[in-house]
N, C-alpha and C positions, 0 to 999 in steps of 0.2 A: 766624602771624606774617609770613610772606613775602607773603601776600595783603594784609595790612594795610599793609605798606610799599609794595607796588605801588599800592594805591588812593591812598595819600597822594602818591606820586610822580606818578601820572597826573593827580590832581586839581590839584596845584600846578602841573604843567606846562601843563595846560589853561587855568588862570587866567592864568598868565604869557603864554601864547600870544595871549590876547585883547589884551594891552597891548604885547607884544613878539612878533609873529608869527614872527620868525626863530627863536625858541626852539622853537616847535612844529615848524618845518621840520627843525631839527637833531634833535629827539627822534624825529620820524617816520623819518628816515634811519637812526637807531640801530636801530629795529625792522625796517627794510627790510634793512639790511646785516648786522648782527650776528644778527638773529633770536633775541633772548632768549626770545621766546614759545615757541620750539621747544627751546631748551636747558633752560630751567626751566619746562617746560610745566605742571607741577602748580600753579603760581601763576597761570596764565593761563586756567584752565578757564572757559568761557563769557564770556570777555573779548576784545574786539577792540580792542587798544590803539591802533592807528593811527587808528581812527575817533574814539576818545576825544580824541585830540590834534588831528586834522586839522579837525574841525568848528570848535573855537574858533580854530584857526590861520586858517582861511578867514574867519571873522568878524573876527578881528583885522586881517587883511590888508585887508579892505574898509574897516574903520574908519580904518586908517592911510592908505589911499589918499584917503579922503574928507577927512581932516585935512591932507593934503598932506605927510605924513611920508615917503611912498613915492611913486615914480613908475614909469611903465611903459616908460621909455626902453630899459632893458636887454633888452626883448622884441623890439625892432625891429631885427632883423638877418636875414640870409639863412639862417643855420643854424636859427634858431627858426622861420622860415617853413616850411622843409622838415620840421621836426619836427611842426609843426602839420598840414601836408599828410598826413604819415604817420598821424597820429591820425585825421584825417578818412577816410583810406583804410581803416583798421581798422574804423571805425564803419560806413561805407557797405557794406563787405563783409559785415558782420553782417546788415544789412537787405536787401541786394540779391543776396548770394551764393546760387546755386541749391542749395547743399548744406547750408546752415546748419540747415534744418529736417529733414534726413534723419536718422532715428533707426535705427541698426542695431547689430549686435554689435561693429562696428569703431570706433564712436565712443568715444574715450577722454576727450575734454574737452567740457564743456558750453560752447557759444559764448557764452551770456549771462554765465556766470561769467568767462570770459576777457575779454569786453568790459568788465565791471566792473573787473577787474584792470588792464586797459589804461587805462581812464579814471582810476583812482587814480594810476597811474604818471605820466600826463601832467599831471593836476591838480597833483600834488605838484611836478613839474618846473617848471611855469610859475609856481607860487606861490613856489618857491625862487628863481627868476630875479629876482623882484621884491624878495624879503625879504632875501636875502643880498647886501648892497650895500656892504660895506666889507671891508678887509683882515682885521680881527679875526674877523668872522663866517666869512670864507673859511678862515682858519686852523682854526677849530673844526670846520668841515665836513670839511676834509681830514683832521683828526685822527680823526674818526669812522672813516674808512676804515683809517687806520693802527692804531688801537686794536682794531677789529674783526678785522683780519688777525692781529694778535698773539694775541688770545684764541682765535680759531678754529684757529690753528696749534697752540696748546697743547691745544685740545679734541681734535683728531684724533690728535695724538701720544699723548695720554693714553688714548684709546680703544684704541690699538694696544699701548701699553706696560703699561697697568693694567686695561683693560677686556676683554682677551681677544679683540679683533676681529682677523680676518685676511682675506686676500684683498683684494677691492676694498672700500674703506670709503667710504660716503657721509656726508653731513653730518647735523646734527641734524634730526629730523623731528617732534618733539613726540609727543603721545599718539596722534594719528590720522593723522600724516603730512601731506602737502600743501604742504611748503615746497619751494622750488626746489632747495635744497641736498641733498635726498634722492637726487638723481641724481648719480652719481659724476663724470660729465663736467662738470656745472654747478658742482659743488663745487670741482673742480680749476680751473675757470675763475675762480672767486673768488680763489684764491691767485695765479693768473697776474696778475690785475689789482691785487691788493693788495700784492705784493712790491715793486714800484717805489716805493710810498709809504713803505715802511720804509727803503729805501736813501736816497731823496731827503729823507725826513723826518729821517733821521739827520744828513744834511748841514746841515739847518736848525737843529740843536741845537748850542748853543755849548759846553755841558758835555760833555766827551769821554766821561765815564762813561756818561751817558745815550745818547750817540751810539753807542758800541760795544755797549751793551746792546741797543739797537734792531737794530743790524746782526747781533748774535748770533742773532736770531730768523730771519734769512734762510735759512741752511742747513736749519733745521728746517722752514721753509716749502717748501723744495725736497722735503724728505722727505714733507711733507704731500701734495704732488702725486703722489709715488711711491705713497703709500698708497691713493690713489684709483684707481690703475691706468688712468688716462685717457691714451690716446695723443694726443688733441687737446690736453689740458692739457700734456703733455710737449713737444709741438711749440710751443705757445704760450710755454712757459717758455724753450725754446731761443731763440726769436725775441727775447723781451724781454732775455735775458742778452746776446745779440749786440748789440742796440740800445744797451743800457746800457754795454757794453764799448766800442763805437765812440764814444759820446758822453761817456765818463767824463772827468772833469777831470784825474785823476792817472794817470800811466803805470802805476803798480803795479796799479791796478784793471783797466786795459785788458789788461795782460799776464797777470794771474793768474786773473781771474774764470772764464774758460772752462776752463782746466786744472783748477782747483779743483772746478768743477761736474762735470766728467767723472769725476774721482776719487771724489767723493761719490756720483755716480750708480752706479758699479760697486760701490761699497762698501755702499751703503744702499738701493738701489732694490728689491732683493728679486726672487725668481723671477717673480712675476706681472707686475711692471712691465717687467722685462728681456725676458721672452718676448713681451709685447705690443709693446714697442718694436722688436723685431726684425722685426715684420710691417709696420712703417710703410713701408719701401722696397718692399714687395711689394704695392703698391696694386691692381694689376690682377687679382691672383690671390687675395688674402686675402679670406676670406668676408665679413667685416664691410665691407670696402671695396667689394666687389662689390655688396652690398645698397644701399650709398649711391649707386652709379652707377645702379642700378635706380630708386631714389627720385628722383634728379635727372632721369632721363629722363621719369618720370611727371609731375614738376613742370613741365617744359618743355611737355609735352602739355597740361597744364591751362592754362598761360598762353596757349597758342595758341588754345584753345577759348574762354576767358573773359578776354580781355586787359584789359577795363575794370573788371570787378567781382571777378575771381578766382572760385574755387569757393566762397568764403565763409570767414569767420573760424572758426578752429579746426576746419576741415572738410577738411583735407588727407587724413587717413586714411580717412574715409567716402567721399571721392571717388576714392581710389586705385584700387580695382578696375576703375573705368571707363576708366582710362588706363594700366593695366599688368596683366600676368598674374602678377606676382610678389606675395609676401606684403606686405600693406599696412604702412607704417611712416611715420614722420616724414621730412621731406626731408633732415634732417641737413646743411642748408646754409641759413643765415639769409636770404640774398638770394633764393634760389629758394623758400623757404618763404613769405616775404612776398609775392613776386610771384605764386605759385600761389594764395594765399588772398585777396589783395587786388587783384591786377591789376598791370599794367605801371607805373602811376603810383606804387603803393606801393613796388615794387622800386626805381624811380628815386629816390624820396625817401630810401630807405636809403643808396643810393650817394652822393647829394648830401650827406647829413648827414656821411658819412665823409669825403668830399673837402673839404668846407668846414671841417670840424673840423681836419683836417691842415693846410690852408692857413692857418687862423687861428693854429695853433701855430707854424708857420714864421714868420708875420708878427710874432707876439709876440716870438719869439726875436731877430728883426732889430731890433725897437724896443729891447729890453732890452740887446742888445749895443752899441747906439748910445750907451749910458750917458746917457740923457736926463736933463737937469738937474732935472726935476721929481720924480725918484725919489731917495730916500735910499738908501744902500748896502744896508742891511738889507732895506728894502722891495723894492728891485730884486732882491736875491738870493732873497727869498721867492717873488716872482712867477715868477722864472726856474725855481726848483725845482718849483713847482706845474706849470709848463709842461712840464718834462721828465718829471715823474711821470705826468701825463696822457698825454703822447705815448707813453711806453713801454707803459702799461697799454692804451691805445687800440689800438696796433699788436698787442698780444697778443690782445685780444678780437676784433679783426677777423680775425686769423689763425685763431683757433678757430672763428669764424663760418663758415669754409669747410667745417667738419666737423660743426658742431652747429647746432641750431635755437635761436637766442638772441633771437628777435624779442620775447619778453616778459621778457627778462632785464634787470632794472631797473638793474643796475650799468652797463650800456651807457649808459643815459640819465643816470645819476649822473655818469659821466665827461664826457658832453656838458655837463652842468650846471656842473661845475667849470671846464671850458674856457670856457664862456660867461661866467661870473662873472669869471674871471681875465682874459679878453680885454677885457671892459668896463672893469675897473679899470685895466688897462694903458693902454688908449686914453684913459681919462679923465685919467690921470696924464701922458700924452703930449700932451694937448689935441688929440687926433685924433677924428674922427667916423667911426663905422662905418656903412656903407650896408647 
């Protein structure tokens, strides 16, 4: 029965995407962010749902462009330029990197599979930039993040309370694994980026019952991060709580959120999370931290030897023994991982995406605070809340990127997408033109 319902949903979504490609974009991000194919894997055997949806979505986008229903103006900005450059660097590193064809016992990832994953990420990103072109569609897209966060908060807490899982708990992996959430650090990162959407999403709701219901999920989200045992996730959570406290509209939030979090941490974190948290300040001597320093040193050596092409896509670990005497591992730093595998230009692209995104958020805030006459009060409030949610989430993911390799973590690009759409709509409403 489940498969029949799935086939009906996929078929109807695919048909809708031909005529309304934004529907296909939203559906694709449901599968990317929520990962229902991993949660209810028995209904998805031998099915690749994103392909079922993206092919008609691309066809619908092309048809809409030909009819003049869509335009490409939202693509022409500096942020998207550097995102495109990063895509090119990933691609060139696959073809030109000296280690992509090296096959040894250390190779954990197939470069071709990673390249296909990256292509899917960027194709969906640029398609969404074109198709999500009004406030209603942006609301639905942002709601995908909020809904997915709520459900996965329920999922991980249910695994702990009713599923008998203890220690460090990763995300749903499906029958054969392979989802990004199977890594505890990456799963913690999801909650770090999702929680701001619950807080600011609650502010967007006029019904107080719904608002407080959404906010009620936030402390359970904190507990979800504790269950992963991720120190990077804990640091990222601390940063977003601090950011949200500083920028909170009400005094009570600014005063209470940090003490409440500290109390919940010592009450609910558990011995695994507390013990791991105690080692954060011992960065120079703690074993896991020491291995990161070794990996960072190897990454710097790779960049110095191959500044233009890097060692090759998904080839950091196979190249590691030639640049370090320590045990091969990932860089556990997104900037260094990208730079080592794709070269200096790839690393520069990542930095530019980060800087330009933050600058656009600041600019959006100034425009909205100016109470531009072209915005209605509700519309202005919505754009401002999306701006704040993306800012907090983006700061959290960048913080975690210092300790984790998140170069193919699609939620980073999803946040860039939300910022791009929000910025375009704000500038259109303000009758400004972005260079």
